[in-house]
N, C-alpha and C positions, 0 to 999 in steps of 0.2 A: 546144890545150893551154893551161893557165893560165900566165901569165908569172911569172918568178921574183919580179918586183917585187910582183905581186899576192899571191903566197903569203907574202912577207916581211911584208906588212901585215895579216895575218889578225887579229891581236889588235886592231888599230886599227879594224877593221870592227865589232867588238862595241860595243854601247852602253856608256856609262859604268857603268851599274848592273851589267850582266852581266860586264864586264871585271873589276870589283873585288868580285864576289859573295863570294869567300872572305874578303875583308877585312871586309865587312859582317857576315858570320856570326861571325868571330872577335870583332868588336866586341860583337855581341849576347851571345856567350858570356861575355865579360869583364864586361859590365854585369850579366848574370844572376848571376854568381858574387859580384860586389860587393853586389848586393841581398840575396842569400842570407846573406851575412855580416853585413850591416847589420841585417837583420830575420830572425833565426833561426826565428821562428814563422810565416814567410810561407807555408810549405808547408801547414801545418794550416789557415791561413785560406783558402787557395785551394781546399782540399778541402771547405769548408763546404757548398757547393752543387755537385751533380754532374749531368752528362748521361751517362746510362748509368754507366760506371765511371770517367769522366774528369771532373775538376773543370771547372765551367762556364767559367771564364775561359780555360782552355787549350783546351777543346772549341770555343769560339768562334774562337780563333786557328786551329785545325786546319781548320774549315769555311771560314774567311775566306781562307786561303792556297790552298785548292783551287778555290773558285768562279771567280775570274778565269781560271784556267788552263782550266777546262772550258767557259767561255763563249767561248773562242777556237776550240774544235774545230769543224771544218766537218763536221757529221754528215751533211749531204746528199751528201758525196763518197762515202759507202758504196755508192751506186748503181753506181759504176764497177767494183765487184768482179766482176761477171758477165763482163766482157771481159778480165780479167787474172787468171784463176784460178791459173795456175802461179806468178806472181809473189807473189800474196798468200798462197797456200798455203805457199810457202817462208818468207815472213815469219812466219806463224803457227808454223811448225815451229821457227824460230830463237828466237822470243820466248817460246813457251810450252812448249817441250820442252828445247832446248839451253840457253837462258839460265838457267832455274831450276835445272837439274841441274848446270850448271857452277858456279854460285855455291854450291850445296849442297856440291859436292865440295871447292871451295876453302876454304869455311868449316871443314869438318872437317879438311882438311889443315893449315891454318895456325892454327886455334884449337881443337885437340882438348881443351884443358883449360879453355876459357872458354865454357861452353854458352850463357850469356846473350848474349854478343857474337855467337856463332855463329848463334843464332836471329835476331838482328837482321840479319845478312847474308843469311840465307835470305829474310826478309821483303823486303829490298831486291831480291833476285834475282827475286822474284815481281811486283814493282811495275814494270811495263813503261813505258817512256818515252812520255809523251803531250804534251809541250810543248817542253822545251829542245832536243829533236831538231831542231826547225825551224831553230834557229840554226845548229847544226853542219851540217845538210844544205845550207843556203843558202851558207854559207862554203865548203863543199867542192864547190859547183856541182852538187848533186844535183837530182833531179826534185822540184819543189815539189808537183806534182799527186800523185805517188806518196806523198810524205811526208804530205800532208794525209789521204789515205785510210788510211794505216797508223796515224796518230794516232787517227782516229775508231774504227778497228777495235780497237786496243788498249784504248781507253776502255770499249768494250762488253764485251770479253772479260774485263777485270778484274772486272767485276760478277759474271760467271758462274763464273769459274775461280779467282779469288784464294783464296777461303776453302777450296775443296776441295784445291788444291795445297798451301796453307799447312798444313792439317791433316795431309796425307800426309807432307810433308817435315819437319814439326816433331815429329810424334808417332809416326806409323806406321813410316816408313822407319828412323829411329834405332833403333827396337825391333828391326827386322830385322838391324841392324848390331851388336846386342848391347849398345847403350848403355842406361844407366839413364834412363828418360824419366818416371818417376813424379813426380819432384820438379818438373817443369815441363810436365806433361801439358796439352795445349791442346785444347779441344773445337772441332769444326768450327763450331759455332754461335757461339762467342765471337769467332772471326775473322770469320765472315759478318756478325755484328752490327756490328762495327767498320767493315767494308767498306760495308755498307748505309748506315750513318750518315755516315761521313766521305768516302765516294766517291759513294754513291748519291744523297744529298741534294744536294750541289753539282753533280753531273752533271745531275740533273733540272732544277735551277735554271738551270744554264748553258745547257742545250738550250732550255728555255722562253724564256730571255732572248734567245738568238739568233733563234729562230723568231718570237717576238713583235715584237722591235724591227726585224728586217729587213723584216717585213711592214708595219710601221707607218712606218718611216723609210727603208727601202731598204738594200741591201747595202753601197753605198758609204759611207753615213753610219755604219753599224755598224762597218765596218772602219777607217774613217779618222777618225771623231770619237769614237765611244763606247769602243772597245777601247783607244785610247791613254790615255784617262782611267782606265779600269777596271784595265788591266794592271798598273801600278805598285803597286796596293794588295796584290797577291799577295805581293810581297817584304815589305811591311809586316807582313802576316799571318805570314809565315815567321819574320821577325826577332822579332816579338812573342812567338810561341810559343817560340822558342829562349831568349829572355830568361827567361821563366817556368820553362821546363824546367831551365835551369842555376841559377836561383835556388833550385830545390828539390834539386838534386843537385851543386851546384858544389863542395862540400867533397870529394866522392868523386873528381871530375875532377882537382882539383889534387893529390890523392894518387896518382893513377894515370896520369901523362902517357904512359908507355910503352904503355899499353893503346890509346891513340889511334893510335900507330904500328903496333901489331899489327893493328888493324882496317883500317888504310890499305893494308897490303901486299896482302891478297887482293883488295881492291877494284881496285888498280892492275893486278894480274894479270888480273882479270876483264875490265876494259875492253879491254886489249890482245888477249887471246885471243878474246874475243867478236867484236871488230871484225875481226880477221884471218880468223877462221873464216867469218864472214858474207860478207866481201869475196870471198874466193877461191871459196866455194861459189857465190855469185851469178855470178861470172865463168864458172865451169865450166858453169853452167846456161845460159849464153848471153845474160845480160842486158847491156844497154849500161851505160856508166859512170854515167850519171845515175841509173838504177834501182839499180845496185849500191851507189852511195854512200848512197842513201836507205834501202835495206835494212840496210846495215851500221851506220849511225848509229842507226837505230831499234832494232836488236838490241843495240847496245852501251850505250845510255843507259838510265837508270832514273828512275822517278817517286818521288823521295825524299820528296816531301810525303806521298804515300800510305803509304809505309813508316813514316814517323814517326807518322802518325795511327794506323795499326794497332798499332804497337808500344806507343804510349801507351795505346790503348784496351784492349789485351789484357793487357799486362804491367805497365803503370803508368808514370807520368812519370819516376820516378827509377830506372827499370830499365836494365840494360845494353843491352837491345834498343833502347830509345829513344836511348841514346847512340850506338850503331852507326848509327842512322838519321841523326843529326845530322852525323856524320863524313862521310857519303856525299857531300853537295854540296861539301864542302871539297876532296875529291879529284877529283870529276867534272870541274869546270871546267878546271883545268890539263891533266888527262888527255885530255879531248876536244879541247881546242885542239891538243894535240900530234898527235892522230889526224887532225885536219883537214889538217895539214901532210903527214902520211903518205899520206892519201887523194889529195891533189893530186900528190904524188910518184909514187904508183902509177898515177895516171891517165896521166902522161907515159910511164911504162915499159910499161904493160900495155894501154893503149887509145890507140895512136898515131893512130887515125882519129877520135878523139872530137872533137866540134865545139868550136872555141875558145870560151871563155866568160870573161867579166870579172866579178870579184867586185863586189858592189854597193857603192856609195859608203858607204852606212850601212845596216846591217841590224840592227834591234832587235826582231824578231818573237819575243819570248820571253814567258814567263809573267809577266814583271815590267814590260815596257815594249814599246810598239809604235809605230812611226812610220807615217805614211800611205804607202800603196802607190804 
C-alpha cells in the first residue's frame, strides 16, 4: 500500500509546468482578451490566410500542440494486444461507448438551452486521452506498460471513429430526441476533415519521428535527450492557440463568465462518474490494482487539444464549441489530481494484497515536459 506521506505529496510530484497548467491557461486567456481589445481588427487579419476553414496562424498552433504529444506515443506497444484481449476490450468499451455516451447525456442534462457549449462537450467526450493520462497513471502507481498500450490504441481509434461518432452524436441522435438540429447540422466529412488534418498529420509526423530517430540514435537517446527538448513546445503551442482564440472572442467571454461555470459542472461530474465506473468495473472483472488504475485514468481523461482543434475547424475559432474545449483543461488538472488521491485510497481499501509501491521522486512524463527515465 502507498504510504500516507506519499499520497500527501502527490501535487509535489508533478512538474512545475503541469502543476500550474491552469495558471498558464488563465494567463493566456487574459493576454488574448487584452490583445483583442487593443487590436479590434485582429480577427479579420488572422483570417486573411486559411488552412481549410481555419486561419493559418491558429492552424499552425493547433498542429504545433498536437505533434509533441503524438511523438511521445509508443506505437510499438500495440503488439501486446494479442496477449491481453480482455483488458483492452474493456478499455475500448469504456473509451468508445461509455465515455462518449456519458458526456452526451451530461451535456444535454446540464446545458439543454446552450447547444453550442453542448456540442463542445460532446467533442470533448469523443477525444480520448492520449498523453496526460501517463501523469495520473504514474502518480496513482498504475501499470506503465498497460497505459502505454492504451495511449497508442486510443490514438489509432480516434482516426477511425471520431468523425463517425461525432456526426452521430451532434446531428443524428439529437434528431431522434426531437431537437432542432438544422441550425447546427454537421456533416461527417467536415468532422473527418478536421480530424485528418489536426490529428492525422501530427500523428503521422510523430510516428515517423519516433521510428526514424530511434533507428538512427537509439531508444535511450530518443526518450532521454530528444523528448525532453520537444515536449515543452506542446504547451507553447497550446498557449499560443489560446491567446489567438481569446483575442478573437474575448469580448464575449468577459460578458458571459457564468457560462464558464455552467460548462465546468458537467465536466466535473463526467470525471468522477467515468473514473468510478471504470474502477469498479475493472475490479469486478478481476484486474489487479495496477491494471485497474491504468484503465480508470485512461477512461476518465480526455484529449482537449484534439477537441479544441476539431471545434475550431468545424465551428470556428469564436464559437461556443471552441470555448468549451478551452475550459476543459482548466477543470481536468485539479479534478484528476483529486482522483489520484481517491485511487490510492481505494487501493488501500479494495486491494489489500497489492504490492507496496513508492511514488516517483519526480515524474514529468507529460505532453509538455519529460525528464530522463
